[in-house]
C-alpha positions in Angstrom: 95.5 -16.4 3.9 92.8 -15.3 1.4 93.5 -12.1 -0.4 91.6 -10.0 -3.0 94.9 -9.1 -4.6 96.4 -10.9 -7.6 99.3 -13.2 -6.9 102.1 -10.8 -7.6 104.6 -9.5 -5.1 104.6 -5.7 -4.5 107.9 -4.0 -3.6 109.2 -5.0 -0.3 107.5 -8.4 -0.1 109.6 -11.5 -1.2 108.0 -13.5 -4.0 108.2 -16.7 -2.0 105.8 -15.1 0.5 103.2 -14.7 -2.1 103.5 -18.4 -3.0 102.2 -19.2 0.5 99.0 -17.3 -0.1 95.8 -18.8 -1.5 94.1 -16.2 -3.6 90.3 -15.9 -3.7 90.1 -16.2 -7.4 92.9 -17.5 -9.6 95.8 -20.0 -9.2 99.3 -20.1 -7.9 101.5 -23.2 -7.6 100.1 -25.9 -5.3 97.6 -23.4 -3.8 94.2 -22.9 -5.2 91.2 -20.9 -4.1 88.3 -21.8 -6.4 84.8 -21.3 -4.9 81.9 -22.6 -7.0 79.6 -20.0 -8.5 77.2 -20.0 -5.5 80.2 -19.7 -3.1 78.5 -21.7 -0.4 81.3 -24.2 0.1 84.7 -22.9 -0.9 87.1 -25.4 -2.3 90.6 -25.0 -0.9 93.5 -27.3 -1.8 96.5 -26.7 0.4 98.8 -28.6 2.6 98.3 -26.1 5.4 96.1 -23.1 6.1 97.4 -20.9 8.9 95.3 -17.7 8.6 92.4 -16.4 6.6 92.1 -12.7 6.3 88.8 -11.5 4.8 87.4 -8.0 4.1 83.8 -9.0 4.8 82.2 -6.6 2.3 84.6 -5.3 -0.4 84.3 -1.6 -0.7 87.5 0.0 -1.8 89.3 0.4 -5.1 93.0 0.4 -5.8 94.9 1.7 -8.8 97.5 -1.1 -8.4 95.2 -3.9 -7.4 91.8 -3.4 -9.1 90.5 -6.7 -7.7 88.9 -4.7 -4.9 86.0 -3.3 -6.8 83.5 -1.2 -4.7 80.6 -2.5 -2.6 80.3 -6.2 -3.2 78.4 -8.1 -0.5 79.4 -11.7 0.4 77.4 -14.4 -1.3 75.0 -16.3 0.9 76.8 -18.9 2.9 80.3 -17.7 1.9 81.4 -16.4 5.3 79.8 -19.4 7.1 81.9 -21.6 4.8 85.1 -19.6 5.7 84.4 -20.1 9.4 83.8 -23.8 8.9 87.0 -24.3 6.9 89.2 -22.3 9.3 87.8 -24.2 12.2 88.5 -27.5 10.5 92.1 -26.6 9.9 92.7 -24.8 13.2 93.3 -21.6 11.4 92.6 -18.0 12.5 89.8 -16.2 10.8 90.4 -12.5 10.7 87.8 -9.9 9.6 89.0 -6.6 8.2 86.2 -4.3 9.5 88.1 -1.1 9.0 85.1 0.2 6.9 82.2 -2.0 8.0 82.9 -1.8 11.7 80.2 0.2 13.5 79.0 1.3 10.1 76.6 -1.4 9.0 75.8 -2.5 12.6 77.1 -1.6 16.0 78.8 -5.0 16.0 79.9 -4.6 12.4 79.6 -7.0 9.5 80.1 -10.0 11.8 76.9 -9.0 13.7 75.0 -8.4 10.5 76.0 -11.7 8.9 76.2 -13.7 12.1 79.7 -15.0 11.6 82.3 -14.6 14.4 86.0 -14.3 13.5 88.9 -15.0 15.7 90.4 -11.5 15.3 88.9 -8.2 14.1 90.7 -5.2 12.7 89.1 -1.7 13.1 90.1 1.7 11.8 89.4 5.4 12.5 85.7 4.9 13.3 86.9 4.1 16.8 88.6 7.5 16.9 85.6 9.5 15.5 87.5 9.9 12.2 90.8 10.7 13.8 93.9 8.5 13.1 93.7 5.4 15.2 93.3 1.7 14.7 92.7 -1.4 16.8 92.5 -5.2 16.6 90.9 -7.5 19.1 89.9 -11.1 19.6 89.4 -13.8 22.2 91.4 -13.9 25.4 93.5 -16.9 24.4 94.8 -15.0 21.4 95.1 -11.5 22.9 97.1 -12.8 25.9 100.0 -13.4 23.5 100.4 -9.7 23.2 102.9 -7.9 25.4 103.0 -7.4 28.4 101.1 -10.7 29.0 102.7 -12.5 26.1 105.8 -12.4 23.9 104.4 -10.5 20.9 105.3 -6.8 21.2 103.1 -4.2 19.7 103.2 -0.4 20.0 102.5 2.7 18.0 103.0 6.5 18.2 99.3 7.1 18.4 98.3 4.2 20.6 95.9 5.5 23.2 96.1 9.1 21.9 93.8 11.1 24.2 92.2 13.2 21.4 91.4 10.2 19.2 90.1 8.1 22.1 87.9 10.9 23.4 86.4 11.5 19.9 85.9 7.8 19.5 84.1 7.4 22.8 81.8 10.2 21.8 81.1 8.7 18.4 80.5 5.2 19.8 78.2 6.6 22.5 76.2 8.4 19.8 75.9 5.2 17.8 74.2 3.5 20.7 71.2 5.9 20.4 68.0 3.9 19.7 67.1 3.9 16.0 70.4 5.0 14.7 71.0 2.0 12.4 67.4 1.9 11.3 67.8 5.5 10.2 71.0 4.8 8.3 69.3 1.8 6.6 66.5 4.1 5.5 68.8 6.8 4.3 70.9 4.2 2.4 67.7 2.8 0.8 66.5 6.2 -0.2 69.9 6.9 -1.9 69.8 3.6 -3.8 66.2 4.4 -5.0 67.2 7.8 -6.2 70.1 6.4 -8.3 67.9 3.6 -9.7 65.1 6.0 -10.6 67.6 8.4 -12.3 69.0 5.6 -14.3 65.6 4.3 -15.3 64.5 7.8 -16.5 67.7 8.2 -18.5 67.6 4.7 -19.9 71.1 4.0 -18.5 72.3 0.6 -17.4 73.1 0.8 -13.7 73.6 -1.8 -11.0 73.5 -0.6 -7.4 75.1 -2.8 -4.7 74.2 -1.6 -1.2 74.9 -2.8 2.4 73.3 -0.5 4.9 74.5 3.0 4.5 77.2 2.2 1.9 76.7 1.6 -1.8 78.2 1.6 -5.2 76.4 2.3 -8.5 78.1 0.4 -11.3 77.3 1.7 -14.8 76.6 -1.7 -16.3 74.0 -4.5 -16.2 74.1 -6.7 -13.2 74.8 -8.6 -11.2 78.1 -7.3 -10.0 79.7 -9.9 -7.7 83.5 -9.7 -8.4 86.1 -7.9 -10.4 85.3 -9.7 -13.7 81.7 -8.5 -13.5 82.6 -5.0 -12.2 85.1 -4.2 -14.9 82.3 -4.2 -17.4 81.2 -0.9 -16.0 81.3 2.2 -18.3 84.0 4.2 -16.6 83.7 7.1 -19.1 80.0 7.4 -18.3 80.8 7.3 -14.6 83.4 10.1 -15.1 80.8 12.3 -16.8 78.3 11.5 -14.0 80.8 12.3 -11.3 81.5 15.8 -12.8 77.7 16.4 -13.3 77.1 15.6 -9.7 80.0 17.8 -8.6 78.6 20.7 -10.6 75.4 20.3 -8.6 77.0 20.2 -5.2 77.2 16.4 -4.7 80.7 15.2 -4.1 81.1 11.5 -4.9 84.3 9.4 -5.1 86.1 10.1 -8.4 86.5 6.3 -9.1 83.8 4.1 -10.5 85.2 1.4 -8.2 84.6 3.1 -4.9 81.8 3.4 -2.4 79.4 6.2 -1.4 78.6 6.5 2.3 75.5 8.0 3.8 75.9 9.4 7.3 73.7 10.6 10.2 74.7 14.1 9.2 72.7 13.8 6.0 69.1 14.9 6.0 66.2 13.8 3.9 66.5 17.1 2.0 70.2 16.4 1.3 69.2 13.0 -0.3 66.3 14.5 -2.2 68.8 17.1 -3.7 71.2 14.2 -4.5 68.4 12.3 -6.3 67.5 15.4 -8.4 71.2 15.9 -9.2 71.5 12.3 -10.3 68.5 12.6 -12.6 69.9 15.7 -14.2 73.4 14.3 -14.5 72.4 11.0 -16.1 70.1 12.8 -18.5 73.0 14.8 -20.0 
């Protein structure tokens, strides 16, 4: 398993379990995950690899585990190398597409980057924002799930008619021609607005964007991991957040989070956000 979290056991997980995890950056006894700088060919030393779990584009922060830093796209060749290594070891490659699924392409990040996992995890996008989740993969794997196989899985909200109906409506709307081209254009416009605001104010800002989701880090780039992201000026971001809020633009309160543009946003909305960013950074 490959995790973005540091090798410490949170409450409820035995420490010996953590010792069986290879961490993306860092070391633990007899297990090392140490990709070279270009990350094209990961170097994994381990007696066995059973499963690799990967959030394809990192987008979420965590107060307890700050190694998840905001929008950080995978380096060129990194996902391909994961696929190659997992295939060599007969390990399952699992993509966490809870946020990227149906957002950056109808087929998620795996469509955008052209790498197919063995299993995919999806979240409330398939419920139109209502509470629901799903996982899926090839027939050989999924036939292990009850009632066909011996692995039992159930949930209180499984197949909830309200969530499923909302999800079907959402996924149908996303099949409309030009939807993802529009999201790409809106995302690019938002990125440009932030960059221009920073340029006018003389503020260091690095914008990472994948499709309609982005993070503006208040530091010089590039931002590729936690070590580079933690250089961001969080006090300046806090001031920017409140400045934007005063002007009617509600961003995530953490520097290490993502902003999402949606089909509900108009060109006028993004023009307003760009003006608000210019005014907020100039303060």
